Every structure is written in structure tokens, then in C-alpha cells.
C-alpha positions, -999 to +999 in steps of 0.1 A: +000+002+001+027+026+009+047+016-021+015+026-042+009+055-020+044+072-026+045+067-064+008+083-067+023+114-046+051+115-075+030+115-099+007+139-083+034+164-086+043+162-114+006+167-125+002+200-111+012+219-141-016+200-163-039+204-141-043+242-150-037+240-181-067+218-188-098+249-190-129+228-178-118+212-146-138+237-124-123+213-095-101+184-081-107+175-047-075+145-034-077+149+003-044+150+007-025+172+031-041+178+065-064+202+081-098+214+073-093+221+041-096+199+010-071+218-017-084+224-052-057+206-074-073+222-108-054+261-100-088+272-100-082+278-061-119+262-054-104+251-023-131+233+002-138+230+034-146+200+060-182+203+073-191+187+110-162+168+111-149+140+085-115+127+086-085+119+060-077+080+063-052+059+045-064+048+010-041+025-015-034+053-037-029+080-012-057+095+011-093+096+010-117+117+031-139+090+058-176+109+065-200+100+093-235+098+087-244+102+126-222+136+125-236+149+096-202+158+081-198+166+043-174+191+021-185+220+012-169+233-019-172+266-040-185+261-086-194+284-108-224+275-126-230+256-162-255+240-176-226+211-189-208+190-163-193+159-154-185+153-117-168+118-110-158+102-074-147+071-059-167+060-029-170+032-010-198+025+016-197+007+049-238+010+057-268+030+046-280+040+075-308+065+062-329+065+031-307+081+005-271+088+019-256+117-006-229+113-031-232+149-043-255+180-036-251+209-062-275+243-044-274+281-048-264+288-010-235+274+015-264+266+037-268+229+047-299+231+028-324+199+028-355+209+007-361+194-025-364+221-047-327+228-037-308+197-053-301+212-084-281+180-091-283+152-065-265+115-064-271+094-041-275+056-033-309+046-014-310+019+009-318-004-013-281-001-021-294+016-059-275+044-075-301+073-081-298+105-091-315+140-103-313+177-117-338+202-116-340+230-145-348+264-135-383+271-122-386+241-108-400+203-117-371+174-113-355+153-139-346+117-123-321+091-140-332+053-143-324+038-107-309+003-127-275-003-103-270-019-074-238-007-055-222-033-029-208-022+006-174-024+013-167-023-023-147+009-040-171+015-072-165+053-095-196+075-101-197+097-129-227+118-145-224+136-169-253+165-178-249+176-218-267+207-224-260+204-262-268+166-262-299+169-242-289+145-222-277+131-187-260+103-180-245+084-152-215+059-152-202+033-127-170+021-130-165+034-169-195+020-183-231+041-190-257+031-164-289+052-174-297+081-193-328+109-186-335+135-212-322+166-206-337+203-219-305+223-217-306+243-186-301+237-148-311+257-121-290+280-099-261+269-078-230+278-066-216+251-042-213+214-040-216+198-011-194+160-016-207+131+007-239+147+013-277+150+000-304+169+015-294+163+051-282+124+046-246+121+045-223+093+031-215+069+058-180+056+041-149+068+028-147+092-005-118+101-029-107+115-063-137+142-069-133+159-100-157+186-112-157+195-152-180+222-172-178+198-203-196+164-210-165+142-209-171+112-233-174+076-224-138+071-232-127+099-209-141+085-178-133+052-185-098+065-185-100+084-156-116+052-136-088+028-157-059+049-150-071+079-126-070+114-135-037+119-146-033+100-172-066+120-188-043+154-178-015+141-205+008+134-176+030+105-184+030+082-158+046+048-162+025+025-176+025-004-151+012+022-124-018+033-152-028+004-157-032-008-127-051+022-113-086+009-110-070-023-101-053-011-067-093-001-057-104-034-062-079-052-039 
């Protein structure tokens, strides 16, 4: 584990310039370091804050953040609005102690809001261990994604959501493969913040890592690349081939 972590840290250092060079990457939160701030590695300065707790823990590729439902903990990140976005995250849960523990909630203010109308983008796992999500256009109403994918406890999985205004689609992916889509009218309601690891008032019970937010609709190949080889491959960094090929494998061990 330590050898893999050292390799990843070295690659992260090489990648800093590449992160800043990709204009569509709004925020990248890797949770390395310490303190109550999750630094944004994209170069845009969208540093996130730990709210109501949250603890950094070792993973096989660096550090992640452990959240606890009983504490209501989450990570709050400022982000600019866009009608086209891609959100990606590595996640593992130990239990589902409420109806809809959340991976993401995009909202207009920095308050701990829970009303349904505030969830402009929402992604969560139901207590039936089924992935779900929805988006909200201006003026209200909801666009729901289909509930097609079961996610088991104590297992790392990679979730992505693409909201594409030009294509008129919202698409969810798990481990680099599409699992469901819905028609989208091309506009999202107002939001300025992301709650990471929480939707509404329901917190994730488990570990999160490698969270990225893009102002573009990543292709299925790009999402598969992040799943298989990490952000560094997508951002034109040249890590050694063995590590790139083993990125997803590390998370299944």
C-alpha cells in the first residue's frame, strides 16, 4: 500500500501544471494533506471545507476522507454555474443508515439545505443499495435518472454523471460504463456550491476520494480513462505504464 501511495504522490507532483492547463476542470479534490481544508488541485482555487467533521484516512493510492452519517459531515466546495458538467468520484460505503445517503448535492447557497427544490444536481445511493440521481431545471420540476445499478457495501466503485446541454442528456456511469440516462432540456437551476458526501440532510457513511468537477461533457472513453488510469492520464501526464494500468485494480484489492 505504501509503495503505491508513494508512486501516486510523485505523479501528483508532476501533474500540477497539467491540471491548471485543462480549462474545463473546475475542481479536483484529492484529500491529501491535513487540516480542515481540501485543496483544489485544478489550479482554480476552489478549495473545499470540511463541515461537521470528516477525517482523512489512508487508501491504497494516497488519502481519502471518511464521513459519518451520525455527525452529518460533508465537504463544501464553491463552484461556478454551468449547464454542462461532469462529476466523478471514487466511493465506498460501510452502511446505508438513512433512505438516501448522498454523494453530491449542488445548491445555490453555502447553507446546509435539505429541501428537494435545492438539489439542482443530486446523486445518492438508496437504502436498497441502488444508485440514483436527479437534476432540476430553472423554475422547478425534476428530471430523474433511472435506478438500474446496485452498489455493494465495502467495495470501491467509481461514479460519474454527465449533464450535457448540447446533447440534451444526463447520463450516469459506474466503473467506466453507462448505467442509465434521461432527457435533459439544457438548463440547470442556479447553484454555486457542491456538498460532497451529502445530499439534502443525508450524509455518506464511508470513504470518498478523487472528486472531480468539469464544465464539459466528458466522453465515455474519458470517463473510462479516469476509472482505469486516474486523472493523470486524462490530463496528459506520463506516469509509468504499470501504475496507469493498475489504477482501477488498486481500488479492488
